[in-house]
C-alpha positions in Angstrom: 28.9 3.4 3.1 28.4 5.2 -0.2 28.2 3.8 -3.7 28.0 5.3 -7.1 25.3 4.7 -9.6 26.2 5.7 -13.2 24.7 5.4 -16.6 26.3 2.7 -18.7 26.5 4.3 -22.1 27.5 1.0 -23.7 24.1 -0.5 -22.8 21.5 0.2 -25.5 18.5 0.1 -23.1 16.1 2.3 -24.9 13.2 0.1 -23.7 14.2 0.5 -20.1 14.6 4.3 -20.4 11.2 4.6 -22.2 9.4 2.3 -19.7 10.0 4.5 -16.7 13.8 4.5 -16.4 14.1 8.2 -17.1 11.7 9.1 -14.3 13.3 6.6 -11.9 16.8 8.0 -12.7 15.6 11.6 -12.3 14.0 10.6 -8.9 17.4 9.5 -7.5 19.6 12.1 -9.2 17.3 15.1 -9.2 18.3 15.7 -12.8 17.5 13.5 -15.8 20.7 14.7 -17.5 23.0 13.6 -14.7 25.5 10.8 -15.6 26.0 9.6 -12.0 25.1 10.0 -8.4 26.7 9.1 -5.1 24.3 7.8 -2.5 24.1 5.6 0.5 24.3 1.9 -0.2 20.9 1.0 1.2 19.2 3.6 -1.0 21.2 2.3 -4.0 20.1 -1.2 -3.4 16.5 -0.2 -3.0 16.7 1.9 -6.3 18.2 -1.1 -8.2 15.4 -3.3 -6.9 12.9 -1.0 -8.5 15.0 -0.5 -11.6 15.1 -4.3 -12.2 11.3 -4.3 -12.4 11.2 -2.2 -15.5 11.3 -3.9 -18.9 14.7 -3.9 -20.5 16.9 -3.8 -17.4 18.5 -7.2 -18.2 18.5 -6.8 -22.0 22.1 -5.5 -22.5 25.1 -7.3 -23.9 27.4 -9.3 -21.6 29.9 -6.4 -21.3 27.1 -3.9 -20.4 24.1 -6.0 -19.0 22.2 -3.1 -17.3 21.6 0.5 -18.2 23.0 1.8 -14.8 26.1 0.5 -13.1 26.7 0.3 -9.3 30.3 0.9 -8.3 32.5 1.9 -5.5 33.2 5.5 -4.7 36.7 6.7 -5.4 38.0 8.0 -2.0 39.6 11.0 -3.8 36.3 12.0 -5.4 34.4 15.0 -4.1 30.7 14.5 -3.7 
């Protein structure tokens, strides 16, 4: 099963991005400027576990609690 990780632009997580989030995101996407990536669920879970360890991951508002969202893959989406 595949899932989609995508940047939540409503989350003002500057601390997370500056505390290693950029490098972590680039490691999974291959491009720091990528807005999303479709990957296997187990890899996404592992990545989120590491992302949660960085300061700022849980500091967002209720409507955007984390800097990166995990979601389902649209079956019509090409990846």
